[in-house]
N, C-alpha and C positions, 0 to 999 in steps of 0.2 A: 899640891898646886897644879894649875892647869898645864903648865909647861912640861910636866912629867907624864902627861897622858899620851896614849898612842896616836899616831897620825897616819896619813896615806899620801902617796905621791901624786895621784891624779883623781879627778872626780868624773864619773860617768855623765855624759850628756843625756838628759832625760826629757821626753816630750810626752805628756799625758793626754789621752782621749778618754773622757768620762761621761757616761750617761747619768750624771749626778742628779739625784732626786727622783729617779724612777722608783727607788726604795732607799732605805738609809745606808746601805753598805758602802756606797761610793763616798759619802760624807765621812763615814768612819775611817775608810782607807786614807782619805786626804788628811784627816787629823793626824794619823800615824805617820804618813809620809813627811809631813812638816817637821816632825820630831827628828828626822834624819836629813833634813834639807841641807845641812852643812856638808853632807857626803856627796851631794849631786850638784851638777850644773843644770838647773831646771831651765828649759828653753821654751816651754809652752804648756799651757793649761787650757784645754779646749773642751767645752761642754758639747756633747754630741748626742745623737739619737741611738736607739736600739730597738729591738723587737718589743721591748717593754715600754717604750716611750717614743713613738714613731714620728711625731709631728711637732715636737717642741724641744728646746734645750734650756738649761737653767744655769747660766754663768753667774747669776747673782748669788747662788748658793755657795759657789766657790769663794766669792768675795766675802761672804759672811764668815767663813771659816778662816780665811786669811786675816780678817779683822781680829778674830780671836787670837790667832798666832801673834799678832802685833803686840799683844799684852804679855806674851811669853818669851819673846826672842831675846830680850836683855838678860833675863835669868839663864836661858839656855846657853848663851855665850860664855857664861862663867864656868861651864862644865865641859867644855871641849877645848882642844888645843888652840892656842892663840892664832896659829896659822890656818885653822879650819873653822872659821866663824860662820854663823848662820846668816843667810841673806836677809836684808830688811824686808818687811812686809810689803812696802810699796813697790819694791823691785818685782816681787812675785805677782802682785796685783796687776802690774802692767803686762803680764804674760797671758792673762785670761782673754779668751776669744770664744765666739760662737762658731759651732760647726753648722753644717747644713741642717735646716729644720724640716727634714724629710727623711723617709726611710730608705736605707740601703742603696741599691743600685740606681734609684731614681735621682740620686745626687751625683751620678757619675756619667759623664758623656762629653764629647768634643765640643758641644755647643752650650754646656752648662758651666757657668763661671764658678771658680773656687769660692768657698765660704771664707769669712775672715780667718777662721781657724786653719783652713786649707792653705790660705796665702802664707800664714806664719809657718806652717809645716814645710811648705815648698821652700821658703826662705832658709829655714834651718837645715834642710837636707842639702841644698845647693851651696851653703856657706862653706868657705874653705876651713877645713879642720883635719887634724891628724887622728882625731878620736871618732869612733862610731857614734851615731845617734840612736839611742834606745827609745822606741815608740812603745809606750805601755798602754794597752787597749783594755779599758775597763768597761766598755760598752760596744757599740757597733764600730765598724772599721771603714765607713764610707768616706770619712775625711782623708784617711790614708789612701784609699783606692782612687779617689779623685786626683790626688797629688801624683800618684804613680802614673796615671794615664797622661797627665800633663807632661811629666818628665819624659815619658816614652815618646811623645809626639814632638816635644820641643828640642830634644837633644839627639845627636847621632847615636847609633847602637853602642859605640865604644864609650862615649861620654855618659850615656845613660847607665851602662854597666858599672862604670867607675863610681858614679854617684850612689847607686843602689848597693854597691859593695860595702859602703860605710853605714848601711842601715841595719838595725837590729829590732826585731819586733817580738814582744811577749804579749799575746792576746789571751784573755780569759774566755776560752772556747770561742765559738762563733755566736755573735749576738745580732747579726743581720745577715743578708745574703751576699755581702761583699768579701767576707773572709776567704771562702773557697775560691772566688774569682781571683783574688790577689795571689793566692798560692799557686793556682793553675797558670795564671798569666805571667807571673814573675817568680818562677821556681828557684831562682838563684838567691832570693832574699832570705837572709837568716831569720827564721820565723818559728818561734816556740808557741805551740798551741795544742791543747788536748783535743783529740778527735773522737767523736762519738755520735750517736744518733741525736737528731735535733731536740734540744730542750732536755736532754738526759744528763743534766749537769752533775748528778750524783756519781757519774762514772768518771769525772774529770779529776786529775791530780790536785788541782788548786783547791777543791773542796776539803782537802786534808787539813786546811788551816783551821776549820771550825765546824765542818758539816757532818761529823760522825753521828750525832743524835738525829739531826733533821733527815739525813739520807739513810741512816741505818747501817753504815759500813763499819767493819772492823770493831764491832761492839765488844767492849772489854779491854781493848788495846789502848786507845788514846785516853788520856786523862782530861776530862772536860771541865774540871773544876775552874780553871782560869779562863774559861769562856762563858761561864755562868753569868747571868745578868747581875747577880748580887756581887760577884767579884769585880765586874766591870764598873759597877756603881761606886764601889769602895775605892778602887785603885786607878781608874781611868777617867771617870766623869767628874773630875775635880780640877780646880785651878783654872787659869784663864783660857787655855786651849782645850783641856779635857771637858770643860763645861759645854763645848760645842759638839761633843761626840754624842750622836743620838743613840737611842735604844735600837737594837736590831729587830728586824721583822722576820726574816727567814734564817739566814746564817750570817754571823758578823764577818765583815771584811773579806768577802770573796775575792776582791781585786788586789788585796795586799800582797799575795805571793809575787806579783810582777816586780815590785821593788825590793821585797825581801831577798829576791834572787840577786840583787845588786849590792846588798848591804856589805860594807867593807869591814868585816870582822875576822878575816883570815880563813874562812871556811870555803866560800865559793870562788870560782874562777869563771868570770862571765862568758868567756869565749868557748867554754867547754861545758855545755849543759849536762853532759853525761856524768860529770863529776859529782853533782849533787850539792845542795846547800839549803838554807832556810826556805828558798823559793821552790824547792822540788828538784827532781832529777828527770832529764829528758834525753832521748836518743834519736838518731836519724830515723825517719820513717821509711826512707827509700835508700837502699845502698846498691844501686844498679851496677852491674859488672862493667859497664862501659864507661864508668866514671862520670856519667852525666846525671847523677841523682839530684833530686831536689834538695834544698837546704832547709827543709822543714824538720823540726824536732817535735816528737810527741812523747806520750807518757812512758816512763820506765817504772820498774818496781824495786822496792827494797824489802828485805826481811828484817823485821824489828820485833824485839821482845816488848810486849805491852805491859801495862800496869798490873795485869792479872797473871803475868808470868808466862803467857802463851806467846808463840811466835806468829806474827802476822806478815803475810806477803801481799803487798798491794802497792798501787801507784800512790794512793793517799798517804801511805806510811812514809813516803819520801819527804813529806812536809810535817805530818804530825809528830814524827820522831823528835823534832826540834822544838815542839810547842812550849814546853816549860821554859826553855831558855829565851825564846823570842817574846813570850808574854812577860817574863820578868824584866826583860830589856825595855819593853813598852812602859811598864809601871815605873821603872827607875827614871826614864826620861820625863814622864809626867811629873815626878817629884822635882826634877830639875827646873821645870817651868815655874815652880812655886817658891824656890829657895835660892836666894842670891849667894849664900855662904857655901863655898866649896866643901868645907869640912863636915857639913851636916847631911850630905847625901852620898850615895854610892857611885863609884866609877869603875870602869873596866880594867881588869888585869892587862899588863903589857907583857907579851911573850917574847922571850929571846931563846933561840935554839942555836947551839954551836956558835955563840957570839953574834948571831944575826938577829937584830930586832926589826920588827915590822909585821906586815900582814901577807907579804908575798910568799908563795910556796917555797919550801926548802927542797931543792932538787939534788938527788944523790944517785950515782951509779954504783952498783955493787954486784959482785959475782953471786950467782945463784948458790945457795947453801952457806954463804959467808955471814959473818956477824958484824954489825956496825954499832957504834955507840952514839947516842943522841943526848945532848946535855942542855937542859932547860933551867939550869940552876940560877941563871941571871934574870929569870922572869920575876917581875915584881908587881905589887899592887900600889897604885898611887895613893890609896887610902891606907896609911901605914900600919894601922892596927888590924887589918883584915888578914885572915888565914886563907891560904890558897890550897885548893884540891886539884891534883893533876890526874887526868885520865887519858891514857893512850889507847887507841883502839884501831884495829885494821878495818877500814871501810872497803869491803870486798867487792860490792856490786859494781863500782865504776870500772873494775878490771875485767868484768865478765862480758861475754858476748851473748848470753842467753839467760833464761830464767833459773836454770839449775846451777846456782853459783858455787855450791859446795863441790861439785864435780869438776869445776874448771879453775877455781882460784883457791889454792891452799893457803892456810893461815900463816901469817907472820907470828913467830914466837917472840913474845915481849917479856923481858925480865927486868924488874926494878933493881937498881943498884943502890938505892937509898930508901929510907923509910917513907918519904913523901912521894917518891916517884919522879923527882926532878931529873934524874939521870937514868937512862934505860939502855939495855942491850937488845938489839933487834936482829933476829936470825931469819934470813930468807929461806923459803922452801928450796929443796934441791932442784937441779936442772930439769929433771923429768917432770916436775910439778909447775914450773914457771917459765921455762925457756925452751919449749918445743912447740911446733905448730899444732893447733888443736886437732886437725883431722889426720894429717900425714904422720904426725908424731916425730917429724924430723927436728933435730936440734937446731936452734937459731942463735946467732951471736947476741941479739937483743931480744929479750923475752918480754914478759908482762911489765907494765908500769903498775906498781903496787902502791896503794894509798893508805898512808898512816895518818891519823888525825890525833892531835893533842888538844884536848879541852882543858882549859884552866878556869876554875870557878872560885869566886871569893865567897866569904860568908857574910857579906853586907846585907842590907835590907832594901830591896830584895836582892838576892844573890845574882851576880852578873857573870857571864861566861864569855871568854875570848877563845879563839881557835888558831891553830896553825896546821896547815896541810904539808906533809912530807911526801914527795913523789919519788919513789924508789924505782929506778930503772934497773930491772934484773938483767944481768949480762951473762954470757956463757961463751967465753973466749975460746975454750977448748972443744966446744961443740959436744958436750957430754949429755947423756941422759935420753938418747933417742929410744923410741919404742915401736911397737907394732901399731900401724895405722889402719884405716878402714875408709870405706866410702859412705858410711852412715854414722851419725853421731852416737847411736846406741852401741854400735860395735866398738867405737873408740873408747867410750866411757867404761864399757865392760873390761876392755883391755887394761885400763888404768887401775882398776880396782885390785 
């Protein structure tokens, strides 16, 4: 029953800027977004321009998709917790606005009035709230740029800084000439965006969602099966909402990583882009020694074993590594839109670790070299006949400061204490491996934060995966394990071997 399903304590505030109908992918992303609309507080849906559609906007195409959602929402509500229901279609429809019908910086200036979409964004940024506002940019960013200029001129520096500190941006690269202007003019804004040569989108992390064949990266690693048009036709383009999902032209759903990043499944922590999740992994672009660095996050890399058994190291892998799980999730939710009976479709496992149920990370302090016990035996599946598979793995990249992860982050030793793996012993690396400064090799009382992930997958159709992240702060109270340092990384790494 629905009351046994997992839930979450807060919903991220989300404002979407979309150049919908320049090609089909924005419409595809909006269809998928609506399947997760109960997880978000949607505050704006603005049709904007981009380099691909410079002089018109298409809010009417957002309306058509929300009309399709209207036929799905009643069934969707039967498959989520009663406290986390989907918003009605008319509520979402009232949030649709036009952005400026002109390209890039031509919409930004002291004497240029805000578009209807800009007015709504200004209202939502300046509205009292304890939660940040996530602006997800699927096209150009001139709506955002025009609002930032108004805030900068209307408010004192102190009030402007206070307002913008609550802003979070995830942009799908730069799709007009305002993105770079925003980052240079307002470096304090939390801003996730892949940086690369103009129009070289195959270099961007977000293309890891589906672009491996089109762009030719990591060939042999990602499994493209669940991105094939035949799979999409059979599993996605069905039912009241799925029927509004168009065939893709270039790559499907290039904009989707912006909200996959915010999905509340126990894997990601939105304030820490370096931790990694379905929406990718990003790190600070600038870490100036004076502490005045910008708040821009750009691509990081993961090392992932592909379907061919080879190891791939790429920014794209930070997303495609999760593809099987997020595509199964998509297909399951499409089934929810067509089925009112809870018992006839699949739902997500609910993870409990050391008696703590929920999606929030489990935080533990443990001495370097010590062993801790983690108990997930109370984890359950709301579909009572499903069998659960438990997979614990050390996600090493978030603890590293560089590409050469193996040299910097020693592995956690994980030992199953029962046949299923519901209960495990985890042994931390010794102090010299996780509680010393990287260059000087001096021991520190607080060493690395080590990331352990529990994946629990059921055997329903399609199988669904839930996650829980365990953050283990390695400590070294006796300051053990110091070694020979150096003034160059090669010297230090050689000394560690």
